[in-house]
KOLRO-578447 format. One record per residue (C-alpha): x negated, y, z. Coordinates in Angstrom, 1 decimal. Layout:
N
[[X; Y; Z]]
...
This chain:
461
[[-0.1; 0.1; 0.0]]
[[-1.2; 3.2; -0.8]]
[[-2.1; 5.8; 1.8]]
[[0.6; 8.3; 0.9]]
[[3.2; 5.5; 0.9]]
[[1.9; 4.2; 4.3]]
[[2.2; 7.8; 5.8]]
[[5.8; 8.1; 4.5]]
[[6.7; 4.7; 5.8]]
[[5.5; 5.5; 9.4]]
[[6.0; 9.4; 9.5]]
[[9.2; 9.5; 11.6]]
[[7.2; 7.5; 14.2]]
[[3.7; 9.3; 13.7]]
[[5.3; 12.6; 14.5]]
[[7.1; 11.6; 17.6]]
[[5.3; 13.1; 20.7]]
[[2.5; 14.7; 18.8]]
[[3.1; 18.0; 20.4]]
[[3.3; 18.4; 24.3]]
[[6.7; 17.6; 25.4]]
[[8.3; 16.6; 28.6]]
[[9.9; 13.1; 28.6]]
[[11.9; 12.0; 31.7]]
[[12.7; 8.6; 32.3]]
[[15.6; 8.2; 35.0]]
[[16.9; 5.5; 37.1]]
[[14.1; 2.9; 36.3]]
[[12.7; 0.2; 38.1]]
[[9.0; 0.8; 38.4]]
[[7.0; -2.1; 38.8]]
[[3.6; -1.8; 40.8]]
[[1.1; -4.3; 38.9]]
[[-1.1; -4.0; 42.1]]
[[1.3; -5.7; 44.5]]
[[4.4; -6.5; 42.7]]
[[6.4; -3.9; 44.5]]
[[9.3; -2.5; 42.5]]
[[10.2; 1.1; 43.2]]
[[14.1; 1.2; 42.5]]
[[15.7; 4.2; 40.8]]
[[13.0; 6.0; 39.9]]
[[12.5; 8.9; 37.8]]
[[9.3; 9.3; 35.9]]
[[8.3; 12.7; 34.5]]
[[5.6; 12.7; 31.6]]
[[4.2; 15.8; 30.1]]
[[2.3; 15.2; 27.0]]
[[0.6; 12.1; 27.3]]
[[0.2; 12.0; 31.1]]
[[2.8; 10.8; 33.9]]
[[2.9; 13.8; 36.4]]
[[5.5; 12.8; 38.9]]
[[7.6; 9.7; 39.9]]
[[10.3; 10.3; 42.4]]
[[13.8; 9.1; 43.4]]
[[16.4; 9.8; 40.7]]
[[18.5; 11.4; 43.1]]
[[16.0; 14.0; 43.8]]
[[15.9; 15.3; 40.2]]
[[18.2; 16.6; 37.5]]
[[16.0; 17.3; 34.4]]
[[17.3; 20.2; 32.2]]
[[14.4; 20.1; 29.7]]
[[12.6; 17.7; 27.3]]
[[13.9; 14.3; 26.3]]
[[15.7; 12.4; 29.0]]
[[16.0; 8.7; 28.9]]
[[18.4; 6.8; 30.9]]
[[16.8; 3.6; 32.0]]
[[19.3; 2.1; 34.4]]
[[18.8; -1.4; 35.0]]
[[15.6; -1.5; 33.1]]
[[12.1; -2.3; 34.4]]
[[8.8; 0.0; 33.5]]
[[5.5; -1.5; 33.3]]
[[2.2; -0.2; 31.8]]
[[1.4; -0.8; 28.2]]
[[0.1; -4.3; 27.4]]
[[-3.4; -4.9; 26.1]]
[[-4.5; -7.8; 23.9]]
[[-8.2; -8.2; 24.8]]
[[-9.1; -10.3; 21.8]]
[[-8.0; -9.4; 18.2]]
[[-9.4; -9.1; 14.8]]
[[-7.7; -6.4; 13.0]]
[[-10.0; -5.9; 9.9]]
[[-11.1; -9.6; 9.6]]
[[-12.0; -11.4; 6.4]]
[[-9.1; -12.8; 4.5]]
[[-6.6; -10.8; 6.8]]
[[-8.6; -7.6; 6.8]]
[[-6.4; -5.9; 4.0]]
[[-3.4; -6.2; 6.1]]
[[-4.8; -4.6; 9.3]]
[[-3.5; -1.0; 8.8]]
[[-0.1; -1.6; 7.6]]
[[0.9; -4.7; 9.2]]
[[-1.5; -5.6; 12.1]]
[[-1.8; -2.5; 13.9]]
[[2.1; -1.4; 13.9]]
[[3.0; -4.9; 15.0]]
[[1.1; -4.6; 18.2]]
[[3.1; -1.5; 19.1]]
[[6.5; -3.0; 18.1]]
[[5.7; -5.6; 20.7]]
[[4.7; -3.2; 23.7]]
[[1.1; -3.7; 23.1]]
[[-0.4; -0.4; 23.2]]
[[-4.2; -1.2; 23.6]]
[[-6.7; -3.8; 22.2]]
[[-10.0; -4.9; 22.4]]
[[-11.2; -5.8; 18.6]]
[[-13.8; -8.7; 18.9]]
[[-14.9; -8.7; 15.1]]
[[-14.0; -6.6; 12.2]]
[[-15.5; -4.9; 9.0]]
[[-17.3; -1.8; 10.6]]
[[-16.1; 1.0; 8.7]]
[[-12.2; 0.3; 8.7]]
[[-12.5; -0.5; 12.3]]
[[-14.1; 2.7; 13.4]]
[[-11.8; 4.6; 11.2]]
[[-8.9; 3.2; 12.7]]
[[-9.9; 3.7; 16.4]]
[[-10.7; 7.4; 15.5]]
[[-7.3; 7.8; 13.6]]
[[-5.3; 6.4; 16.1]]
[[-6.6; 8.5; 18.8]]
[[-6.1; 11.7; 16.5]]
[[-2.5; 10.5; 16.1]]
[[-3.1; 10.3; 12.3]]
[[-2.6; 6.5; 12.2]]
[[0.0; 4.5; 13.9]]
[[-1.4; 1.6; 16.2]]
[[-2.7; 0.9; 19.7]]
[[-5.5; 2.5; 21.0]]
[[-8.7; 0.6; 20.3]]
[[-12.2; -0.7; 21.9]]
[[-14.1; -2.3; 19.0]]
[[-17.4; -4.0; 18.4]]
[[-17.4; -4.0; 14.7]]
[[-19.0; -7.0; 13.1]]
[[-19.9; -10.0; 15.1]]
[[-23.3; -10.9; 15.6]]
[[-23.6; -14.7; 14.6]]
[[-26.1; -17.0; 13.1]]
[[-27.9; -17.1; 9.9]]
[[-25.5; -19.6; 8.2]]
[[-22.2; -17.8; 9.3]]
[[-19.4; -18.0; 7.0]]
[[-17.6; -15.0; 8.3]]
[[-17.3; -11.8; 6.4]]
[[-17.0; -9.7; 9.7]]
[[-20.4; -10.6; 11.1]]
[[-24.0; -9.9; 10.8]]
[[-26.3; -12.9; 10.0]]
[[-28.9; -13.1; 12.8]]
[[-32.0; -15.2; 12.1]]
[[-34.7; -13.8; 14.3]]
[[-35.3; -11.7; 17.3]]
[[-36.1; -8.5; 15.4]]
[[-32.7; -9.2; 13.4]]
[[-31.0; -9.0; 16.7]]
[[-32.4; -5.9; 18.1]]
[[-32.0; -3.9; 14.9]]
[[-28.3; -5.0; 14.7]]
[[-27.7; -3.9; 18.3]]
[[-29.2; -0.6; 17.6]]
[[-27.2; 0.1; 14.4]]
[[-24.0; -0.8; 16.0]]
[[-24.9; 1.3; 18.9]]
[[-25.8; 4.3; 16.5]]
[[-22.6; 3.8; 14.7]]
[[-20.3; 4.3; 18.0]]
[[-19.1; 0.7; 18.7]]
[[-17.9; 0.2; 22.2]]
[[-19.6; -3.3; 22.8]]
[[-21.6; -6.1; 21.2]]
[[-20.0; -9.4; 20.1]]
[[-21.9; -12.5; 20.2]]
[[-20.7; -15.5; 18.1]]
[[-21.4; -19.3; 18.4]]
[[-24.4; -19.6; 15.9]]
[[-26.9; -16.9; 17.2]]
[[-30.2; -18.7; 17.5]]
[[-31.7; -19.1; 21.0]]
[[-34.6; -16.6; 20.9]]
[[-32.5; -14.0; 19.1]]
[[-29.8; -14.3; 21.9]]
[[-32.1; -13.1; 24.5]]
[[-33.4; -10.3; 22.3]]
[[-30.0; -9.2; 21.7]]
[[-29.3; -9.3; 25.4]]
[[-32.5; -7.2; 26.4]]
[[-31.7; -4.8; 23.5]]
[[-28.2; -4.3; 24.7]]
[[-29.5; -3.5; 28.2]]
[[-32.1; -1.0; 26.8]]
[[-29.3; 0.8; 24.8]]
[[-27.0; 0.9; 27.7]]
[[-24.2; -1.1; 25.7]]
[[-22.4; -4.2; 27.1]]
[[-22.3; -7.5; 25.3]]
[[-19.5; -10.0; 25.3]]
[[-18.2; -13.0; 23.3]]
[[-18.9; -16.7; 22.8]]
[[-21.7; -18.5; 24.7]]
[[-23.7; -19.4; 21.6]]
[[-24.2; -23.1; 20.9]]
[[-28.0; -22.9; 21.8]]
[[-27.5; -21.1; 25.2]]
[[-26.4; -22.7; 28.6]]
[[-23.7; -20.9; 30.4]]
[[-25.8; -20.2; 33.3]]
[[-28.2; -18.6; 30.9]]
[[-25.6; -16.3; 29.4]]
[[-24.6; -15.2; 33.1]]
[[-28.3; -14.5; 33.9]]
[[-28.7; -12.6; 30.6]]
[[-25.8; -10.3; 31.5]]
[[-23.2; -11.3; 29.1]]
[[-20.0; -9.7; 30.4]]
[[-17.2; -12.2; 29.0]]
[[-16.6; -15.8; 28.1]]
[[-14.2; -16.2; 25.4]]
[[-12.1; -19.4; 25.0]]
[[-13.9; -21.0; 27.9]]
[[-16.8; -21.9; 25.7]]
[[-19.9; -22.8; 27.9]]
[[-17.8; -23.8; 30.7]]
[[-17.0; -27.4; 29.2]]
[[-20.7; -27.9; 28.3]]
[[-21.9; -27.0; 31.8]]
[[-19.3; -29.6; 33.4]]
[[-21.2; -32.5; 31.7]]
[[-24.6; -33.8; 32.3]]
[[-24.9; -33.7; 28.5]]
[[-25.0; -30.0; 28.6]]
[[-28.6; -30.1; 27.3]]
[[-27.7; -32.5; 24.6]]
[[-25.0; -30.1; 23.5]]
[[-27.6; -27.3; 22.7]]
[[-28.7; -28.7; 19.5]]
[[-26.1; -31.6; 18.9]]
[[-22.5; -32.4; 18.1]]
[[-19.8; -31.8; 20.6]]
[[-16.2; -32.7; 20.6]]
[[-13.4; -32.4; 22.9]]
[[-13.6; -36.1; 23.5]]
[[-17.0; -35.9; 24.5]]
[[-16.3; -33.2; 26.9]]
[[-13.5; -35.2; 28.6]]
[[-15.7; -38.4; 28.6]]
[[-18.8; -36.8; 30.2]]
[[-16.7; -34.3; 32.4]]
[[-18.4; -34.2; 36.1]]
[[-16.1; -32.4; 38.6]]
[[-19.1; -31.4; 40.7]]
[[-20.8; -29.8; 37.7]]
[[-17.6; -27.8; 36.9]]
[[-17.5; -26.6; 40.5]]
[[-21.0; -25.4; 40.3]]
[[-20.4; -23.1; 37.2]]
[[-17.1; -22.0; 38.4]]
[[-19.1; -20.7; 41.5]]
[[-21.6; -19.1; 39.2]]
[[-19.0; -17.3; 37.2]]
[[-17.1; -16.5; 40.5]]
[[-20.4; -15.0; 42.3]]
[[-21.3; -12.8; 39.1]]
[[-17.6; -11.9; 38.2]]
[[-18.1; -12.9; 34.7]]
[[-14.7; -12.2; 32.9]]
[[-12.8; -14.9; 31.2]]
[[-10.4; -14.4; 28.0]]
[[-9.4; -17.9; 27.5]]
[[-6.9; -17.2; 24.6]]
[[-4.8; -20.4; 25.9]]
[[-2.1; -20.0; 23.4]]
[[-4.6; -20.1; 20.3]]
[[-6.5; -22.9; 22.1]]
[[-3.3; -25.1; 22.1]]
[[-2.7; -24.1; 18.4]]
[[-6.0; -25.0; 17.4]]
[[-6.3; -28.4; 19.3]]
[[-2.9; -29.5; 18.1]]
[[-3.0; -27.8; 14.9]]
[[-1.5; -31.0; 13.0]]
[[1.2; -31.6; 15.7]]
[[2.6; -27.9; 15.9]]
[[4.9; -27.2; 12.8]]
[[4.4; -23.4; 12.5]]
[[7.2; -23.2; 9.7]]
[[9.7; -23.5; 12.6]]
[[8.1; -20.4; 14.2]]
[[11.2; -17.8; 14.8]]
[[9.0; -14.9; 14.4]]
[[7.5; -16.3; 10.9]]
[[9.1; -13.4; 9.3]]
[[6.5; -10.9; 10.8]]
[[3.5; -12.8; 9.3]]
[[2.3; -12.0; 5.8]]
[[3.4; -14.4; 3.2]]
[[-0.3; -15.1; 2.2]]
[[-1.0; -16.1; 5.8]]
[[1.6; -18.6; 6.0]]
[[1.3; -20.3; 2.2]]
[[-2.5; -19.7; 1.8]]
[[-4.6; -18.7; 4.7]]
[[-3.1; -21.0; 7.5]]
[[-3.0; -24.1; 5.3]]
[[-6.5; -23.7; 4.4]]
[[-7.7; -23.1; 8.2]]
[[-5.5; -26.0; 9.5]]
[[-7.5; -28.1; 6.8]]
[[-10.9; -26.8; 7.9]]
[[-10.0; -27.3; 11.6]]
[[-9.0; -30.9; 11.1]]
[[-12.1; -31.7; 9.3]]
[[-14.9; -29.9; 11.4]]
[[-13.2; -29.3; 15.0]]
[[-10.2; -31.4; 15.8]]
[[-11.8; -34.9; 14.7]]
[[-10.7; -36.6; 18.0]]
[[-7.4; -38.7; 18.0]]
[[-4.2; -36.5; 18.7]]
[[-3.6; -38.0; 22.4]]
[[-7.3; -37.0; 23.3]]
[[-6.7; -33.5; 22.1]]
[[-3.5; -33.3; 24.0]]
[[-5.3; -34.4; 27.2]]
[[-8.0; -31.5; 26.5]]
[[-5.3; -28.9; 26.4]]
[[-4.1; -30.0; 29.8]]
[[-7.5; -30.0; 30.9]]
[[-8.3; -26.6; 29.8]]
[[-5.2; -25.4; 31.8]]
[[-6.7; -26.9; 34.8]]
[[-9.9; -25.3; 34.4]]
[[-8.2; -22.0; 34.3]]
[[-6.4; -22.7; 37.3]]
[[-9.6; -23.6; 39.4]]
[[-11.5; -20.6; 37.9]]
[[-8.4; -18.4; 39.1]]
[[-8.3; -20.1; 42.5]]
[[-12.1; -19.2; 42.7]]
[[-11.3; -15.4; 41.9]]
[[-13.0; -15.2; 38.6]]
[[-11.3; -12.5; 36.7]]
[[-9.3; -13.1; 33.7]]
[[-8.1; -11.0; 30.5]]
[[-5.2; -11.9; 28.2]]
[[-6.3; -12.0; 24.7]]
[[-5.2; -14.0; 21.4]]
[[-7.5; -13.9; 18.7]]
[[-4.9; -12.6; 16.5]]
[[-4.6; -12.7; 13.5]]
[[-7.5; -14.9; 13.0]]
[[-5.7; -18.1; 14.3]]
[[-3.0; -20.2; 12.8]]
[[0.6; -18.7; 13.7]]
[[-1.1; -16.2; 16.1]]
[[1.3; -13.3; 15.1]]
[[0.0; -9.7; 16.3]]
[[1.7; -8.3; 19.2]]
[[4.1; -11.6; 19.8]]
[[1.3; -13.7; 20.4]]
[[0.3; -11.8; 23.5]]
[[3.5; -12.5; 25.3]]
[[3.3; -16.1; 24.4]]
[[-0.3; -16.1; 26.0]]
[[1.1; -14.5; 29.3]]
[[3.5; -17.6; 29.5]]
[[0.4; -20.1; 29.2]]
[[-1.3; -18.1; 32.1]]
[[2.0; -19.2; 33.9]]
[[1.5; -22.8; 32.9]]
[[-1.7; -22.6; 34.2]]
[[-0.5; -21.7; 37.5]]
[[-0.5; -17.9; 37.7]]
[[2.4; -16.3; 39.0]]
[[4.4; -13.8; 36.8]]
[[2.6; -10.7; 38.3]]
[[-1.1; -12.5; 38.0]]
[[-0.2; -13.2; 34.4]]
[[1.3; -9.5; 33.8]]
[[-2.1; -8.1; 35.5]]
[[-4.2; -9.9; 32.8]]
[[-2.7; -7.7; 30.2]]
[[-2.5; -4.7; 32.5]]
[[-4.3; -3.9; 35.5]]
[[-7.2; -6.0; 34.7]]
[[-8.1; -4.6; 31.3]]
[[-8.0; -1.1; 33.0]]
[[-10.6; -2.5; 35.6]]
[[-12.5; -4.1; 32.7]]
[[-13.2; -1.1; 30.5]]
[[-13.7; 1.3; 33.5]]
[[-10.6; 3.2; 33.2]]
[[-8.4; 2.5; 36.2]]
[[-7.6; 6.3; 36.7]]
[[-6.1; 6.1; 33.1]]
[[-4.3; 2.7; 32.5]]
[[-3.1; -0.4; 34.3]]
[[-0.6; 1.2; 36.6]]
[[2.4; 3.4; 36.6]]
[[1.4; 6.3; 38.6]]
[[1.0; 10.1; 38.2]]
[[-2.0; 11.1; 36.3]]
[[-2.1; 7.8; 34.3]]
[[-1.8; 8.0; 30.4]]
[[1.7; 7.3; 29.4]]
[[1.2; 4.0; 27.7]]
[[4.5; 2.3; 29.0]]
[[7.0; -0.5; 28.1]]
[[10.5; -0.3; 29.2]]
[[12.0; -3.8; 29.7]]
[[15.5; -5.0; 29.8]]
[[14.9; -7.6; 32.5]]
[[12.3; -8.2; 35.6]]
[[9.0; -10.0; 34.2]]
[[8.3; -10.7; 37.9]]
[[11.3; -13.2; 37.8]]
[[10.3; -14.7; 34.4]]
[[7.4; -13.6; 32.5]]
[[9.1; -14.2; 29.4]]
[[10.9; -11.0; 30.1]]
[[7.9; -9.1; 28.7]]
[[9.7; -9.9; 25.4]]
[[12.8; -8.2; 26.1]]
[[11.6; -4.8; 25.0]]
[[13.9; -1.7; 25.4]]
[[11.3; 1.0; 24.5]]
[[7.6; 1.6; 24.1]]
[[6.0; 4.8; 25.1]]
[[2.4; 5.1; 23.3]]
[[0.1; 8.1; 24.5]]
[[3.2; 9.9; 25.7]]
[[5.2; 9.3; 22.2]]
[[8.6; 7.6; 22.9]]
[[9.8; 4.7; 20.6]]
[[13.3; 4.1; 21.3]]
[[15.1; 0.8; 20.9]]
[[16.5; 2.1; 17.4]]
[[13.0; 3.1; 16.6]]
[[11.6; -0.4; 17.3]]
[[14.5; -2.1; 15.5]]
[[13.6; 0.1; 12.3]]
[[10.1; -0.3; 12.5]]
[[10.6; -4.4; 12.8]]
[[12.6; -4.2; 9.6]]
[[10.0; -2.4; 7.8]]
[[7.2; -4.8; 9.1]]
[[9.2; -7.7; 7.8]]
[[9.4; -6.2; 4.5]]
[[5.8; -5.5; 4.5]]
[[5.0; -9.0; 5.6]]
[[7.1; -10.5; 2.8]]
[[5.3; -8.6; 0.0]]
[[1.7; -9.6; 1.2]]
C-alpha cells in the first residue's frame, strides 16, 4: 500500500489526541497491577498524554474535554509484547500496514522488537513517537546477531570476534535500544559481543547461543533468556555435548536431571535474569503438526500469504529440522516447559510476556499476547501475576516505572478499558472496550472500524 493510501486509511485514528486535550474517564474500576487491589467508581483525568488525577467519581463533575463513562468497566495499563519481529524476513512488507496496527487494535501499546530490518524498524519507532505512524511504542534491536550460516534476512552474520564488536558498535551508533543475540553466534564471538556491549553501555539480550552454557551467559551479563533456551541444556549432564552436537526435546527429557535444573534456576534467580518463554508459540512449534491453524477463529487478521504460503513452509521446515521426535514426546515436553516456568516463578525469577509474532506459525500480532497470558496461568501464575508480565514487569525491565506499568498520576496514558475483570479470568483481557495510546482515545467504534480495515488489508496481502 502506498504511503498516501496508508495515511488516508488511518488518518481518523492518527489525529486523535495529537493536540493536548483533557480526557476524563469516569466510573471506572481501576486495577492496581502491584497488589491486585481495585479502586471502584474512579475518575481518571488525562491531560495530553499523562494521567494527572485519580479520584472518586462522586467528587468530580467534568465540564471540559472528552468525558467517557466507563461504568462497570476495568482500567488496566496498556499491554506490552516483549518479543516481536515487525519487519522480519517474509513478513516484513506487512509490518507497517498490518502488524503495527494489530497491536493497538488488541490493547498492546508497547513492544520490544527482537529482530527486524534496521532502517524500517528505526523509522517506525521514531515515526510512532512523533504520532506520524499508527502503532505501539517500540524498543528495538535492529537485526539479530547470528552465526555465519544464518538463514535470516533480519540478521547480521557473525564469524569472528571482530565481526561481533563491529556489529555492536554499528548498531549502537545507529541508535538501537539493545543488542539481540541468536543461537548461531560462535563461542569466541559471543564473548566479544558481550564485552563490546559492556564497553558501549548497551544491554544484550536474546537466545543463549548453542555454543554457550547458560551459566556462561549469566556470567557474561546477558539480560534475558528467550524461549527457555539454555535452561534445558543446563538441566542435563550432557550440557557440554549439546554445545557442539545435536539436541532434541526427546534428548532433553531423557537426560533431565532435577538437581541440575534446580542449580540453574537458583543461578537465574540470584542474578535476576529475565525470562521471556514465549509459551504460546513454544506449544505451537512443538505441536505444529497437531494443531490445525485453519480452525483459528482469528485467522482473518493474518495476511493471506502467511496462511497459504509462509506458514505451510515454516511448518514443513520445523518438522524436518526441529520437531523430529514422535508427537507424544513433544506433548510431554510442552508440559515440561510449563513445569520449568512454574519452578522459575516459584524461585522469583522475573518474567516477561512475549510471543515471537509474526514470525511463528499462527502467532497473530496483538491477539497472541492475550493467549500468552493464558499460558502463564496454565503454568501456575495467578491472573494478576500473568497480567504483570505484560504491564508492571516490562516497565521494570526497561527502567520506566515512573512512566508505565501502573495506572497512577504521572504515568503515560497508555491504558486499556475492559468489559470484565481480568483478575477473575485472564481471558477477560480480550474483552476490550477502549484503548488509550499516548493519550489518544480509541473507542469501541474506532476499534471495530479498525478491525474491519485490518481484515481487508490481511485479505489482500
